[in-house]
C-alpha positions in Angstrom: 15.6 17.2 -7.0 12.1 18.5 -6.1 11.3 18.8 -2.4 9.0 16.2 -1.0 5.7 17.7 0.1 5.2 15.1 2.8 4.2 11.5 3.4 0.7 10.1 2.8 -1.3 7.1 3.7 -3.8 6.1 1.0 -6.9 4.5 2.7 -9.6 2.6 0.8 -13.0 1.9 2.3 -14.8 -1.0 0.5 -18.5 -0.9 1.2 -20.7 -4.0 0.3 -23.6 -2.7 -1.8 -25.1 -6.1 -2.5 -28.9 -6.6 -2.1 -28.6 -8.1 1.4 -27.4 -4.7 2.7 -30.6 -2.9 1.7 -32.2 -3.0 5.2 -29.1 -1.2 6.5 -28.6 1.5 3.8 -29.2 4.2 6.4 -26.6 2.9 8.7 -24.1 2.4 5.9 -24.7 5.9 4.6 -24.5 7.4 8.1 -21.3 5.5 8.8 -19.6 7.0 5.7 -20.8 10.5 6.7 -19.4 10.1 10.2 -16.1 8.9 8.8 -15.8 11.9 6.5 -16.8 14.4 9.2 -14.5 12.7 11.7 -11.5 13.2 9.4 -12.5 16.8 8.6 -12.6 17.5 12.3 -8.9 16.5 12.4 -7.3 18.6 9.7 -3.7 18.0 10.8 -4.4 14.3 10.6 -6.4 14.4 7.4 -3.4 16.2 5.8 -1.5 12.9 6.0 -4.3 10.7 4.6 -6.0 10.3 1.2 -9.4 8.6 1.4 -11.3 6.7 -1.3 -14.7 5.0 -0.9 -15.6 2.2 -3.3 -18.9 0.4 -3.4 -18.8 -3.2 -4.6 -21.4 -5.6 -5.8 -21.5 -7.1 -9.4 -18.8 -4.5 -10.1 -17.0 -1.7 -8.4 -18.3 1.9 -8.3 -16.3 4.9 -7.2 -18.2 6.7 -4.5 -15.3 8.9 -3.6 -12.0 9.0 -5.6 -8.8 9.2 -3.5 -9.0 12.7 -2.1 -7.9 15.1 0.6 -10.8 15.3 3.1 -9.7 18.8 4.2 -10.9 20.2 0.9 -13.5 17.6 -0.3 -17.1 18.8 0.2 -19.0 15.9 -1.3 -20.2 12.9 0.7 -20.1 9.4 -0.8 -23.5 8.0 -1.7 -23.9 4.2 -1.7 -26.4 2.4 -4.0 -27.7 -1.1 -3.1 -27.6 -3.5 -6.0 -26.7 -7.0 -7.2 -24.6 -9.7 -5.9 -21.2 -9.9 -4.1 -18.4 -10.4 -6.6 -15.0 -10.5 -4.9 -13.2 -11.2 -8.1 -14.4 -7.9 -9.7 -13.3 -6.1 -6.5 -9.8 -7.4 -6.3 -9.2 -7.0 -10.0 -10.3 -3.4 -9.7 -7.8 -2.8 -6.8 -5.0 -4.4 -8.9 -5.3 -1.5 -11.4 -6.6 1.2 -9.1 -4.0 1.2 -6.2 -0.8 1.3 -8.3 -2.3 4.1 -10.4 -3.3 6.1 -7.4 0.2 5.7 -5.8 1.8 6.8 -9.0 -0.4 9.8 -9.2 0.3 10.8 -5.5 4.0 10.4 -6.1 3.7 12.5 -9.2 2.2 15.2 -7.0 5.5 15.2 -5.0 4.5 13.0 -2.0 6.1 9.9 -0.5 3.5 7.2 -0.1 3.2 4.7 2.7 1.8 1.2 1.9 -2.0 1.7 1.2 -4.6 0.3 3.6 -7.9 -1.3 2.7 -10.9 -1.6 5.0 -13.5 -4.1 3.8 -17.0 -4.5 5.2 -19.1 -7.4 3.9 -22.3 -9.0 5.1 -22.1 -12.2 3.1 -20.1 -14.8 1.3 -18.7 -14.0 -2.2 -21.1 -15.1 -4.9 -18.3 -16.0 -7.3 -17.1 -18.9 -5.2 -13.3 -19.1 -5.1 -12.7 -17.3 -8.4 -11.5 -14.2 -6.5 -8.5 -15.9 -4.9 -6.0 -15.5 -7.8 -6.6 -11.8 -8.1 -6.4 -11.4 -4.3 -3.1 -13.4 -4.3 -1.6 -11.1 -6.9 -2.9 -8.0 -5.2 -1.3 -8.9 -1.8 2.0 -10.4 -3.1 4.5 -7.7 -2.4 7.1 -9.2 -4.8 4.7 -9.1 -7.8 2.7 -6.0 -6.7 5.1 -3.5 -4.9 2.1 -1.4 -3.8 0.3 -4.4 -2.3 -2.0 -3.0 0.5 -2.6 -4.1 4.0 -6.2 -5.4 4.1 -8.5 -5.3 7.1 -11.6 -7.5 6.6 -14.7 -7.1 8.8 -17.6 -9.5 8.3 -21.1 -9.2 9.6 -24.3 -11.2 9.0 -23.6 -14.3 6.8 -19.9 -13.4 6.2 -17.9 -16.4 7.5 -14.7 -16.1 9.6 -12.7 -18.3 7.2 -13.4 -15.9 4.4 -12.4 -12.8 6.4 -9.2 -14.6 7.3 -8.5 -15.4 3.6 -9.1 -11.7 2.6 -7.2 -10.0 5.4 -3.4 -9.8 4.9 -2.7 -10.8 8.6 -4.8 -12.9 10.9 -5.1 -10.0 13.4 -6.7 -7.9 10.6 -9.7 -10.2 10.3 -12.8 -9.6 12.4 -16.4 -10.8 12.6 -19.3 -9.4 14.5 -20.4 -11.3 17.6 -23.4 -13.6 17.0 -26.7 -12.0 17.6 -25.5 -8.4 17.3 -27.9 -6.1 15.3 -26.3 -5.6 11.9 -27.1 -1.9 11.9 -25.2 -1.5 15.2 -22.3 -3.6 13.8 -22.0 -1.2 10.8 -21.8 1.7 13.1 -19.1 0.0 15.2 -17.1 -0.7 12.1 -17.1 2.9 11.0 -16.3 4.2 14.5 -13.3 1.8 14.7 -12.3 2.8 11.1 -12.3 6.5 12.0 -10.2 6.0 15.1 -7.8 3.7 13.3 -7.2 6.3 10.6 -6.7 9.1 13.1 -4.3 7.1 15.1 -2.4 6.0 12.0 -2.2 9.6 10.8 -0.7 10.6 14.2 1.8 7.7 13.9 3.0 8.9 10.5 4.5 11.9 12.2 6.3 9.9 14.9 9.8 8.4 14.9 8.1 5.0 14.4 5.5 5.3 11.6 3.1 2.4 11.8 -0.5 1.3 10.9 -3.0 1.3 13.8 -5.9 -1.1 13.5 -8.6 -0.9 16.2 -11.0 -3.8 16.7 -14.6 -2.7 16.3 -16.6 -3.0 19.5 -18.8 -6.2 19.5 -16.5 -7.8 17.0 -14.0 -10.6 17.6 -10.9 -11.8 15.8 -12.0 -14.2 13.1 -9.3 -16.6 14.1 -10.9 -16.8 17.6 -14.2 -17.7 16.0 -12.7 -20.4 13.9 -10.9 -21.9 16.9 -14.1 -22.5 18.9 
């Protein structure tokens, strides 16, 4: 039997590229740069992670295929376009995540359950059409590679939607009312970076686990619903 190279955590960043994000393109691009640079600054942690960046709108575009940030020199470039189609997003992940996990295993790695970080500033424009694909994606009986999903909403994104997208209530966040959206995007990427670094550190411990840090100026979506 071939020796296992190590254990990896695949992490997917889903960036909303719909038209309403256009005023915040600089903050979105800057956040992705800071994420990539933050992981490159922690090579021992980055060795345990594989990062992918997907832009979603009417469809899903690969801005960075699942990769080792220790050797990747490109930076993901987002493009603002179209509407906010959640069905296209979750149908894409239904194909993409199992394929990526198979590929990583084929490279000789063990793979922890993937994690998805979603940032959206509005409601899905496809109504509830996305719910069937999401249900299949997150059902561990039907989809063994079902990811953990952390959903962060800003702007017009409603708490109930973030709760429906996140795989656990404590993984659903919304920005505090009145916060500048550019600042909220920066806080999201800072928390994302620290979460991945902490999760990478935890992979090497006796108790491997996922670490999810709440972005500053965000609250649990369930708190917002309960008011």
